[in-house]
C-alpha positions as CSV (number, residue, x, y, z in Angstrom):
1,M,-7.0,-13.0,36.8
2,K,-5.3,-15.7,34.6
3,I,-1.8,-15.6,33.5
4,H,-0.6,-17.6,30.4
5,F,2.9,-18.2,29.6
6,I,4.0,-19.6,26.3
7,F,7.6,-20.5,25.6
8,F,9.1,-21.0,22.2
9,I,12.6,-22.4,21.3
10,V,13.4,-21.4,17.9
11,V,16.3,-22.7,15.6
12,F,16.9,-20.8,12.4
13,F,19.1,-21.7,9.4
14,S,20.2,-19.0,7.5
15,I,20.1,-19.3,3.6
16,S,22.5,-17.3,1.4
17,S,23.3,-16.7,-2.1
18,M,26.6,-16.8,-3.9
19,L,26.0,-13.2,-5.3
20,G,25.2,-10.2,-3.0
21,Q,23.5,-6.9,-3.8
22,E,25.7,-4.7,-5.5
23,E,26.4,-1.7,-3.6
24,K,28.6,-0.1,-6.4
25,N,25.6,1.2,-8.2
26,K,24.5,3.4,-5.4
27,K,24.8,7.1,-6.1
28,T,26.2,9.4,-3.2
29,L,25.2,12.8,-2.6
30,H,27.5,14.9,-0.3
31,I,25.7,17.5,2.0
32,V,27.0,20.8,3.3
33,R,26.0,22.4,6.5
34,T,24.6,26.0,6.1
35,K,24.8,28.8,9.0
36,N,21.7,30.5,7.3
37,P,18.9,28.1,6.7
38,P,16.8,28.8,3.8
39,K,13.4,30.4,3.9
40,I,10.7,27.8,2.9
41,D,8.9,29.9,0.4
42,G,9.1,28.0,-3.0
43,I,11.9,30.5,-4.1
44,L,15.5,28.9,-4.5
45,N,17.4,32.3,-4.1
46,D,18.7,31.6,-0.7
47,D,22.3,31.5,0.0
48,A,22.0,28.2,1.6
49,W,21.5,26.5,-1.8
50,K,24.5,28.2,-3.6
51,N,27.0,25.6,-2.3
52,A,24.9,22.6,-2.2
53,E,25.7,19.8,-4.4
54,E,23.1,18.9,-6.9
55,A,21.1,15.4,-7.3
56,K,20.1,15.0,-11.1
57,D,20.0,12.9,-13.9
58,F,16.7,10.8,-12.7
59,T,16.0,7.5,-14.4
60,E,12.4,6.3,-15.1
61,F,11.3,2.9,-13.4
62,R,7.6,3.0,-14.2
63,P,6.0,2.1,-16.6
64,K,9.5,1.8,-18.5
65,M,12.8,1.0,-16.6
66,G,16.1,2.6,-17.2
67,V,15.1,5.7,-19.2
68,K,16.9,9.0,-18.4
69,D,15.0,12.1,-17.8
70,S,15.1,14.7,-20.6
71,T,16.1,18.3,-20.8
72,E,12.5,19.2,-20.9
73,I,11.5,17.3,-17.6
74,K,14.9,17.3,-15.7
75,T,15.0,17.3,-12.0
76,I,17.4,19.0,-9.9
77,V,17.7,18.5,-6.1
78,K,19.8,20.2,-3.6
79,V,20.1,19.6,0.1
80,T,21.8,21.1,3.2
81,Y,21.4,21.0,6.9
82,D,21.8,22.9,10.3
83,D,21.5,21.8,13.9
84,N,17.8,21.8,13.7
85,A,16.6,20.3,10.6
86,I,17.6,18.9,7.0
87,Y,16.4,21.3,4.0
88,F,15.6,20.1,0.1
89,G,15.1,22.4,-2.7
90,A,14.0,20.9,-6.0
91,Y,13.6,22.5,-9.4
92,L,11.0,20.3,-11.4
93,H,11.1,21.3,-15.0
94,D,8.3,20.8,-17.1
95,E,5.5,22.7,-19.2
96,P,3.3,24.6,-16.8
97,S,0.4,23.7,-18.7
98,K,1.0,20.0,-18.5
99,I,1.6,20.1,-14.7
100,M,-1.3,18.2,-13.1
101,Q,-2.3,19.4,-9.9
102,Q,-5.5,18.9,-7.6
103,M,-6.4,20.2,-4.0
104,T,-7.0,17.3,-1.8
105,T,-6.8,16.4,1.9
106,R,-3.5,15.5,3.4
107,D,-2.1,11.9,2.3
108,N,-4.5,11.8,-0.7
109,F,-2.5,11.6,-3.9
110,G,-5.6,12.3,-6.3
111,Q,-4.8,13.2,-10.0
112,S,-1.6,15.0,-9.1
113,D,2.2,15.3,-10.0
114,F,4.2,14.8,-6.8
115,F,7.7,15.1,-5.7
116,G,9.0,12.8,-2.9
117,V,12.0,12.4,-0.4
118,V,12.6,9.2,1.2
119,L,15.0,9.1,4.3
120,N,16.5,6.1,5.9
121,P,18.7,7.5,8.6
122,N,19.7,3.9,9.8
123,N,20.7,3.2,5.9
124,D,19.3,-0.3,6.3
125,A,17.1,-0.5,3.4
126,Q,13.8,-1.5,5.4
127,N,12.8,1.5,7.6
128,D,12.0,4.6,5.4
129,T,10.2,7.8,6.1
130,E,8.6,9.2,3.2
131,F,7.7,13.0,2.4
132,F,5.7,14.1,-0.4
133,V,4.6,17.3,-1.7
134,F,2.1,18.1,-4.6
135,P,2.1,21.3,-6.7
136,S,-0.9,22.7,-4.8
137,G,1.1,22.5,-1.8
138,T,-0.7,19.4,-0.1
139,Q,1.6,17.0,1.9
140,A,1.5,13.3,2.2
141,D,3.8,11.4,4.7
142,A,4.3,7.9,5.6
143,L,6.5,5.1,7.5
144,S,7.5,2.1,5.2
145,T,8.7,-1.2,5.7
146,P,9.0,-4.0,3.1
147,S,6.8,-6.2,5.5
148,N,3.9,-3.9,6.1
149,G,4.2,-1.4,3.4
150,E,3.3,2.2,3.7
151,D,1.7,3.4,6.8
152,F,-0.1,6.9,6.0
153,G,-1.8,6.9,9.6
154,W,1.7,8.4,10.6
155,N,1.8,12.3,10.3
156,G,4.8,14.2,11.0
157,V,5.3,18.0,11.6
158,W,7.4,19.4,8.7
159,E,7.2,22.6,6.4
160,S,7.0,22.9,2.6
161,A,6.2,25.2,-0.1
162,T,5.6,25.2,-3.8
163,K,5.6,27.5,-6.7
164,I,4.7,27.3,-10.2
165,V,7.3,29.1,-12.7
166,D,7.6,29.4,-16.3
167,D,9.4,26.1,-17.0
168,G,8.1,23.9,-14.2
169,W,7.6,24.1,-10.5
170,I,9.6,24.4,-7.2
171,V,9.5,22.6,-4.0
172,E,11.2,23.7,-0.7
173,I,10.9,21.4,2.4
174,K,12.2,21.6,5.8
175,I,12.2,18.6,7.9
176,P,13.0,19.0,11.5
177,Y,15.0,16.3,13.2
178,N,12.2,15.6,15.8
179,A,10.3,14.1,12.9
180,L,12.8,11.4,12.2
181,R,14.6,8.8,14.3
182,F,18.2,8.5,14.2
183,S,21.5,7.5,16.2
184,N,23.6,9.8,18.1
185,Q,27.0,9.4,16.0
186,A,29.4,12.3,15.1
187,I,29.5,11.1,11.4
188,Q,26.4,9.7,9.8
189,T,25.4,8.2,6.5
190,W,21.7,8.1,5.7
191,G,20.0,6.2,2.9
192,I,18.1,8.7,0.5
193,Q,16.0,8.6,-2.6
194,F,14.1,11.3,-4.5
195,H,10.8,10.5,-6.3
196,R,8.9,12.0,-8.9
197,Q,5.6,11.4,-10.9
198,F,4.2,12.8,-13.9
199,R,0.3,12.0,-13.6
200,R,-0.5,12.8,-17.0
201,D,1.3,9.4,-18.3
202,R,1.7,7.9,-14.9
203,S,5.5,7.9,-15.3
204,Q,7.6,7.9,-12.5
205,Y,11.5,8.8,-11.9
206,T,14.0,8.4,-9.1
207,W,17.5,9.7,-8.4
208,N,19.0,6.3,-8.0
209,P,17.7,3.9,-10.4
210,I,15.2,1.2,-9.2
211,D,14.9,-2.4,-10.7
212,V,11.0,-3.1,-10.3
213,S,11.5,-6.8,-11.1
214,K,13.2,-7.7,-8.1
215,G,13.6,-6.7,-4.4
216,N,12.1,-4.1,-2.3
217,I,12.4,-0.4,-3.2
218,G,14.6,0.5,-0.2
219,L,17.5,-1.6,-1.5
220,Y,17.7,1.1,-4.5
221,H,18.3,3.8,-2.2
222,G,21.2,6.1,-2.6
223,E,23.5,7.4,0.1
224,L,23.6,10.8,1.7
225,K,27.2,11.5,3.2
226,G,28.6,14.2,5.1
227,I,26.1,14.7,8.1
228,E,28.2,15.6,11.1
229,N,27.5,16.5,14.8
230,I,23.9,16.7,15.0
231,E,21.9,15.3,18.0
232,P,18.6,13.7,18.3
233,P,16.4,16.3,19.7
234,T,14.2,15.7,22.9
235,R,10.9,14.8,21.6
236,L,8.2,15.6,23.9
237,S,4.4,16.8,23.3
238,F,1.5,16.7,25.4
239,Y,-2.2,17.8,24.8
240,P,-4.5,18.3,27.8
241,F,-8.2,18.4,26.8
242,A,-11.6,18.8,28.3
243,S,-14.8,17.8,26.7
244,G,-18.6,17.8,27.8
245,L,-21.6,15.9,26.8
246,V,-25.2,16.9,27.6
247,N,-27.9,14.1,26.9
248,T,-31.5,14.6,27.3
249,Y,-34.0,11.4,27.0
250,D,-37.4,10.5,28.2
251,G,-37.4,13.9,30.4
252,K,-34.2,13.2,32.1
253,T,-31.0,15.2,31.3
254,Q,-27.6,13.8,32.0
255,T,-24.2,15.7,31.8
256,D,-20.9,14.3,31.5
257,L,-17.5,16.4,31.7
258,T,-14.2,14.7,31.2
259,F,-10.6,15.7,31.2
260,G,-7.9,13.8,29.7
261,L,-4.1,14.0,28.2
262,D,-2.3,12.8,25.2
263,L,1.5,12.4,25.5
264,K,4.4,11.7,23.2
265,Y,7.9,11.1,24.4
266,G,11.2,10.1,22.7
267,I,12.3,7.6,25.3
268,S,15.7,7.3,23.5
269,E,16.9,8.4,20.0
270,N,15.0,5.3,18.5
271,F,12.2,4.7,21.0
272,T,8.9,6.5,21.5
273,L,6.2,6.5,24.2
274,D,2.6,7.3,23.0
275,L,0.2,7.7,26.1
276,T,-3.3,8.7,26.4
277,L,-5.5,9.2,29.4
278,I,-9.0,9.1,29.4
279,P,-9.2,9.7,25.6
280,D,-11.6,11.6,23.6
281,F,-12.3,10.2,20.4
282,S,-15.3,12.4,19.5
283,Q,-13.3,14.1,16.7
284,A,-12.5,10.6,15.0
285,G,-14.2,10.2,11.5
286,F,-17.4,8.7,11.5
287,D,-17.8,5.0,9.7
288,K,-19.9,4.6,6.6
289,L,-22.3,2.3,7.7
290,E,-23.5,-0.5,5.4
291,L,-26.3,-3.1,5.6
292,N,-24.8,-6.5,6.3
293,L,-26.8,-9.3,4.8
294,G,-24.0,-11.7,4.9
295,P,-22.9,-14.4,7.6
296,F,-19.6,-12.6,8.3
297,E,-18.8,-9.7,10.9
298,Q,-18.6,-6.5,9.1
299,T,-15.1,-4.4,9.7
300,Y,-14.5,-0.9,9.3
301,S,-11.1,1.0,9.1
302,E,-9.6,2.7,12.3
303,Q,-10.4,6.3,12.4
304,R,-8.9,7.1,16.0
305,Q,-5.5,8.6,15.6
306,F,-3.7,7.0,18.7
307,F,-4.5,3.7,16.8
308,T,-3.3,4.6,13.2
309,E,0.2,6.4,14.3
310,G,3.2,4.1,14.5
311,V,1.4,0.9,14.7
312,D,3.4,-1.0,12.0
313,L,5.2,-3.2,14.2
314,F,1.9,-4.2,16.0
315,N,0.3,-5.0,12.5
316,K,2.7,-8.1,12.1
317,G,0.9,-11.2,11.3
318,N,-2.5,-9.5,11.2
319,L,-3.1,-10.5,14.8
320,F,-4.1,-7.0,15.8
321,F,-7.2,-5.4,14.9
322,S,-7.4,-1.9,16.9
323,R,-11.1,-1.7,16.6
324,R,-11.5,-4.4,19.2
325,V,-10.2,-2.0,21.9
326,G,-13.1,0.0,22.9
327,S,-15.7,-1.9,20.6
328,A,-19.2,-3.2,21.7
329,P,-19.5,-5.2,24.6
330,T,-19.2,-8.8,24.6
331,G,-21.7,-9.8,27.2
332,D,-25.1,-10.5,26.7
333,V,-28.3,-9.4,28.5
334,E,-30.7,-11.8,30.6
335,L,-34.3,-10.5,30.7
336,N,-36.8,-11.7,33.2
337,A,-40.4,-11.5,32.4
338,H,-41.9,-7.9,31.3
339,E,-38.4,-6.6,30.9
340,K,-36.8,-4.5,28.3
341,I,-33.4,-3.1,27.5
342,T,-33.6,0.6,27.7
343,D,-30.0,1.4,27.0
344,F,-26.9,-0.8,25.5
345,P,-23.9,1.0,25.2
346,S,-22.6,0.6,21.5
347,N,-19.0,0.6,22.7
348,V,-16.9,0.3,25.7
349,K,-15.0,3.5,27.1
350,V,-11.3,3.3,27.0
351,L,-9.7,4.6,30.1
352,N,-6.2,4.7,29.0
353,A,-3.9,3.2,26.3
354,L,0.0,3.4,25.7
355,K,2.3,2.1,23.1
356,V,6.2,1.9,23.0
357,S,7.7,1.3,19.9
358,G,11.0,1.7,18.0
359,R,14.1,-0.2,16.6
360,T,17.6,-0.6,17.9
361,K,20.7,0.0,15.9
362,K,21.1,-3.8,15.2
363,G,17.7,-3.8,13.8
364,L,15.6,-5.3,16.5
365,G,12.1,-3.8,16.8
366,I,10.3,-4.0,19.7
367,G,6.6,-2.8,20.3
368,L,4.7,-2.9,23.8
369,F,1.0,-2.0,23.7
370,N,-1.3,-1.6,26.7
371,A,-5.0,-0.4,27.0
372,I,-7.4,-0.7,29.8
373,T,-11.2,-0.4,29.2
374,E,-13.8,0.3,32.0
375,K,-16.8,-1.6,33.3
376,T,-19.8,-1.4,31.1
377,Y,-23.6,-1.9,32.1
378,A,-26.8,-2.1,30.2
379,S,-30.1,-0.5,31.9
380,I,-33.0,-2.8,32.0
381,R,-36.6,-1.7,33.1
382,D,-39.5,-3.7,34.3
383,T,-42.4,-2.7,32.1
384,I,-45.1,-3.3,34.9
385,T,-43.3,-1.9,38.0
386,G,-41.2,0.5,36.3
387,K,-38.2,-0.3,38.3
388,T,-34.8,-0.2,36.5
389,R,-31.8,-2.2,37.1
390,E,-28.1,-2.5,35.5
391,Q,-26.4,-5.5,34.3
392,L,-22.8,-5.9,33.6
393,V,-22.2,-6.7,30.0
394,E,-18.3,-5.9,29.7
395,P,-16.1,-6.1,32.8
396,L,-12.7,-4.4,33.3
397,A,-10.5,-5.5,30.5
398,N,-6.9,-5.3,29.9
399,Y,-5.4,-5.6,26.3
400,N,-1.7,-6.2,25.8
401,I,0.6,-6.8,22.7
402,L,4.5,-7.8,22.7
403,V,6.3,-7.8,19.5
404,L,9.8,-8.7,18.6
405,D,10.8,-8.1,15.2
406,Q,14.7,-8.9,14.0
407,Q,15.6,-7.5,10.6
408,F,18.9,-8.7,8.9
409,N,20.4,-8.7,5.3
410,K,18.3,-5.6,4.5
411,N,15.5,-7.6,3.0
412,S,14.5,-10.3,5.6
413,S,13.0,-10.5,9.1
414,V,11.8,-12.9,11.8
415,S,9.1,-11.7,14.3
416,L,7.5,-13.0,17.5
417,I,4.2,-11.4,18.6
418,N,2.0,-12.1,21.4
419,T,-1.6,-10.5,22.2
420,N,-3.5,-11.0,25.3
421,V,-6.9,-9.8,26.6
422,T,-7.8,-10.4,30.2
423,R,-11.2,-9.5,31.5
424,D,-12.2,-9.5,35.1
425,G,-14.4,-12.0,36.6
426,A,-16.1,-14.8,34.8
427,F,-15.7,-13.5,31.3
428,R,-13.5,-14.9,28.5
429,D,-9.9,-14.6,28.4
430,A,-7.9,-14.8,25.1
431,N,-4.1,-15.3,24.4
432,V,-2.6,-15.5,21.0
433,T,1.2,-16.1,19.9
434,G,2.6,-16.0,16.5
435,L,6.1,-16.7,15.1
436,L,6.6,-15.4,11.5
437,F,9.6,-15.2,9.2
438,D,10.2,-13.4,5.7
439,I,13.5,-14.4,4.1
440,S,14.5,-13.4,0.7
441,N,18.1,-14.3,-0.6
442,K,20.6,-11.6,-1.1
443,R,20.1,-11.3,-4.9
444,N,16.1,-10.9,-3.9
445,T,15.2,-13.7,-6.6
446,Y,13.6,-16.0,-4.1
447,T,11.5,-15.7,-0.9
448,I,10.0,-17.8,1.7
449,L,7.4,-16.7,4.2
450,G,6.0,-18.6,7.1
451,Q,3.7,-18.0,10.0
452,T,3.0,-20.2,13.0
453,R,0.0,-19.2,15.1
454,M,-1.5,-20.5,18.3
455,S,-4.8,-19.1,20.1
456,H,-5.9,-20.1,23.6
457,I,-9.3,-18.8,24.9
458,N,-10.2,-19.3,28.6
459,L,-14.0,-19.7,29.0
460,P,-16.0,-20.1,32.2
461,K,-16.6,-23.9,31.6
462,D,-13.9,-24.6,28.8
463,N,-10.7,-23.8,27.3
464,L,-10.1,-24.0,23.6
465,T,-6.7,-24.0,22.0
466,G,-6.5,-23.8,18.3
467,Y,-3.7,-23.6,15.5
468,S,-3.1,-21.7,12.3
469,T,-0.1,-21.9,9.9
470,F,0.9,-20.5,6.7
471,F,3.8,-21.1,4.2
472,Y,4.9,-19.4,0.9
473,A,7.9,-20.4,-1.5
474,G,8.4,-18.8,-4.7
475,K,10.6,-17.0,-7.2
476,S,10.1,-13.2,-6.7
477,H,11.8,-11.6,-9.8
478,G,11.8,-11.4,-13.4
479,K,8.9,-11.8,-16.0
480,F,8.1,-15.5,-15.3
481,R,7.4,-16.4,-11.5
482,Y,6.0,-19.1,-9.6
483,S,5.2,-20.2,-6.0
484,F,3.9,-22.6,-3.8
485,D,1.6,-21.8,-0.8
486,H,0.0,-23.7,2.2
487,S,-2.5,-22.2,4.8
488,Y,-4.3,-24.0,7.7
489,A,-6.5,-23.3,10.4
490,D,-8.3,-25.9,12.8
491,T,-11.8,-25.4,14.2
492,K,-10.8,-23.9,17.5
493,Y,-8.5,-21.4,16.1
494,D,-9.8,-17.9,17.3
495,I,-8.0,-14.5,17.4
496,N,-11.3,-12.4,17.4
497,D,-10.7,-10.9,21.0
498,L,-8.0,-8.6,19.5
499,G,-7.6,-9.7,16.0
500,F,-9.8,-10.3,13.2
501,I,-10.7,-13.5,11.0
502,S,-13.6,-14.2,9.2
503,R,-13.6,-17.8,9.4
504,N,-11.5,-21.0,10.6
505,N,-11.3,-24.7,9.6
506,Y,-9.3,-24.6,6.5
507,N,-6.5,-26.5,4.8
508,N,-5.4,-25.1,1.5
509,F,-2.8,-25.9,-1.1
510,G,-2.0,-23.5,-3.9
511,I,0.3,-23.1,-6.9
512,D,0.9,-19.9,-8.7
513,L,2.3,-19.3,-12.2
514,T,2.5,-15.9,-13.4
515,Y,4.0,-13.9,-16.8
516,R,4.8,-10.4,-15.7
517,S,5.3,-7.7,-18.2
518,F,7.3,-4.4,-17.2
519,E,7.6,-2.8,-20.5
520,P,4.5,-0.7,-21.8
521,T,2.3,-1.3,-24.7
522,K,0.3,0.9,-26.8
523,K,-2.4,0.5,-24.6
524,L,-1.1,-0.9,-21.4
525,N,1.7,0.4,-19.0
526,K,2.0,-3.0,-17.6
527,Y,0.2,-6.5,-17.6
528,F,0.6,-9.9,-16.3
529,V,-1.0,-13.1,-16.9
530,G,-1.5,-15.8,-14.2
531,T,-3.2,-18.9,-13.1
532,Y,-3.6,-20.2,-9.7
533,V,-4.4,-23.7,-8.7
534,N,-5.9,-24.2,-5.2
């Protein structure tokens, strides 16, 4: 077994601006505890709502900015809480005939209006938990960060109910505390935002106004004050399972019975352990196969739940492609005369996998990932003698990821990520390390991005070390924007043992000039005109 050590000494120089993000424009909502929680039935007649403060006066941010909602479409939201959950009741005024609704699957927005609640218990403008409800009653939820966007692979457990009434529709929501991560403090202030969409004209409104011309949306959250004496609950769930398989081929029948366990445990108020032992992915969705006539490897989206939930930290720098774990064997088969392959497994069995992820109170995100796959053999038969033999095509393999991600200034981050694949015996090993930064000034008018990555491959007869870099600097606000970027990778750069790249060996410079319009015209909600020189 080979061990690789990569050391980095990094010096950062912070860049600040003369003016900071104005906090005075943030709306504040004061929450009152209830002794009798509301029944989640889409009817706002519970005593819990009588003393709750109203969040109202929503403002449009798309396609127009700054337009207040009218009486005909006004939105009124009330919030309360108890020892177990936080509750939301929203009255969404509208003409019932104009409400667009469509029955969809979870996390599918379709052609539908929606009401959304965005919570940020750390109030750091970067780590949001989003909950959406549609008039049909369908739910959607996601974890969201500025660097990775929305992760709809995360599925929390929460309740909601809707009801269409004569002058609009009503939403009630219950979010248990075990669906959130928050600190154990006596008095807390959370970041909060309410979001409403009218699908018929693609207009969107929020409680606290948003300026889409600059900054990430999290910077425009309001604040929820008055949360007192709530404790992070014990987060523990486990699912034992058994599966059986009967396979008949060439007159022979094989049976396979396996037992496994999925476990999720809240190590602390901010860190979670996910563990799967002898995982059963038979319930995962099937890939839509396509004929690949091109020179590049074909990729498919991840369908396995363990690899889709809570992986935002591990996706930093695009160095982790989860389909590599348990993919097709990497070895080749050597055939003698008169031999043919009778069985070549399409994938390698995952024995176990775990991930630990979370973020400290000071904004340091830590992610640990490990997976082990078993030895895999191909079956070979001599067509003359009828004898069969097996050949190892994938040894016992260990996959590891370490991520450190420090957020600061509500809109910037610096990250270090290392991925490692160690295979038993004379098979190839791989190690990749990346250093990333994403920095905006406090006014969110300018942004610089950078990535430096190194790959090291241990082969039976040789070692390959490759490098890749990326740099971007540009104006990120206003109608007229410009940027410069440079990307480079040498011929030996290779992250495909646990990541994915379609090619290396490039050295590109680019300049981008763009004009963006945020005001709708008669035919367009928004448009932009740009030129990119490479």
